[in-house]
C-alpha positions as CSV (number, residue, x, y, z in Angstrom):
1,M,137.4,291.5,164.4
2,A,133.6,291.2,164.3
3,W,133.9,287.7,165.6
4,L,136.2,288.5,168.5
5,V,134.4,291.7,169.6
6,H,131.0,289.9,169.8
7,R,132.5,287.0,171.7
8,A,133.7,289.4,174.4
9,D,130.3,291.3,174.6
10,P,129.0,290.6,178.2
11,R,125.4,290.6,176.8
12,A,126.2,288.0,174.2
13,G,125.1,284.9,176.2
14,A,121.7,286.4,177.1
15,L,121.0,287.2,173.5
16,R,121.1,283.5,172.7
17,G,118.9,282.6,175.6
18,G,121.7,281.6,177.9
19,Q,123.5,283.3,180.8
20,P,124.9,286.8,180.4
21,G,128.6,287.1,179.9
22,G,130.8,286.8,176.8
23,H,131.7,283.3,175.7
24,A,133.0,281.5,172.7
25,A,129.6,280.6,171.3
26,A,128.2,284.1,171.4
27,V,128.8,284.6,167.7
28,T,130.1,281.8,165.6
29,A,132.4,282.2,162.6
30,E,129.5,281.0,160.4
31,D,127.4,283.8,161.9
32,V,130.0,286.3,160.8
33,V,130.2,284.9,157.3
34,H,126.4,285.1,157.1
35,I,126.4,288.8,158.4
36,G,128.9,289.6,155.7
37,T,126.9,288.0,152.9
38,A,123.2,287.2,152.9
39,G,122.4,288.8,156.3
40,G,124.1,292.1,155.3
41,A,122.4,292.1,151.9
42,R,119.0,291.5,153.5
43,L,119.6,294.2,156.2
44,M,120.4,296.7,153.4
45,G,117.4,295.8,151.3
46,L,119.6,294.6,148.4
47,Q,118.0,292.1,146.1
48,G,120.0,289.7,143.9
49,V,123.1,289.6,146.1
50,G,124.4,287.8,149.2
51,T,124.3,284.2,148.1
52,L,125.8,282.1,145.3
53,E,122.7,281.1,143.3
54,V,121.6,281.1,139.7
55,G,120.4,284.5,138.8
56,M,122.3,286.3,141.6
57,A,125.1,288.8,141.0
58,A,128.4,287.1,140.5
59,D,130.6,288.8,143.0
60,L,133.1,286.3,144.5
61,A,136.3,286.5,146.6
62,V,138.8,283.6,146.6
63,Y,141.4,283.6,149.4
64,D,144.6,281.7,149.6
65,L,144.3,279.7,152.8
66,D,147.6,277.8,152.4
67,Q,149.3,279.4,155.4
68,P,149.9,277.8,158.8
69,R,147.3,279.9,160.5
70,H,144.6,278.3,158.4
71,F,145.8,274.6,158.7
72,G,143.5,272.2,160.5
73,L,140.3,274.3,160.2
74,H,137.1,272.4,160.7
75,D,135.7,274.4,157.7
76,P,138.0,276.3,155.3
77,A,135.1,278.7,154.4
78,V,135.5,280.3,157.8
79,G,139.3,280.7,157.4
80,P,139.3,284.4,156.7
81,V,137.2,284.9,159.9
82,V,139.1,282.7,162.3
83,G,142.6,282.6,160.9
84,G,143.7,286.0,162.1
85,G,145.5,288.7,160.0
86,R,144.6,289.4,156.4
87,P,144.4,286.4,154.0
88,T,145.9,286.7,150.6
89,L,143.3,287.5,148.1
90,K,143.8,285.2,145.1
91,L,140.9,286.4,143.0
92,L,138.1,289.0,143.3
93,L,135.4,289.0,140.8
94,V,132.8,291.8,140.7
95,Q,129.8,291.2,138.4
96,G,131.9,288.5,136.7
97,R,134.9,290.8,136.0
98,T,138.3,290.2,137.6
99,V,139.2,293.3,139.7
100,V,141.9,291.7,141.9
101,E,144.3,288.9,141.0
102,N,147.1,287.5,143.3
103,D,146.5,290.3,145.8
104,A,147.0,293.1,143.2
105,I,144.7,295.2,141.0
106,P,145.5,294.3,137.4
107,G,146.8,297.2,135.4
108,L,147.4,299.4,138.5
109,D,151.0,300.7,138.6
110,M,151.7,300.9,142.4
111,A,155.0,302.6,141.9
112,A,153.4,305.4,139.9
113,L,150.6,305.7,142.4
114,R,153.1,305.9,145.3
115,A,155.0,308.6,143.4
116,E,151.8,310.6,142.6
117,A,150.7,310.4,146.2
118,A,154.1,311.6,147.5
119,T,154.0,314.5,145.0
120,F,150.5,315.4,146.2
121,V,151.5,315.4,149.8
122,R,154.6,317.6,149.1
123,T,152.3,320.1,147.3
124,M,149.9,320.2,150.3
125,L,152.7,320.7,152.7
C-alpha cells in the first residue's frame, strides 16, 4: 500500500527533482523495502537493527513467493511489496527464535482462541 499511495501522490515527481505529478518512479519497490528496514530503524533511532549484518539483531521474515502473482519478478526481494495481497509467511524469526512457521504461531490453538473471543464478546453484550 505504501508503494501505491506514494506513486499516486501529485507531489512525488517534484520530490525527485522532476515534474510534479504522480508517476511509476515516484517511489520504487526497493525504496519501500528500505523504508521498512534500514530507513525505518534509522528514523526511529534504533541501533543494531534494520540490516542483515554480523552483530545485528537476527529478525528475519521469509515469505513464500511461489504464487502466480509473484512469477516473473525482476527481483524476488520486492515480491511482498509489488505482488499484491498478503504473501504467505513461511518463517518469522525474532532474535533468532521462531515465532511464526507456515503462516501460523507455533503452539497457538486458534480454535481455543476463537472460542475464548466469542465467550468474551457474549459476556460484553
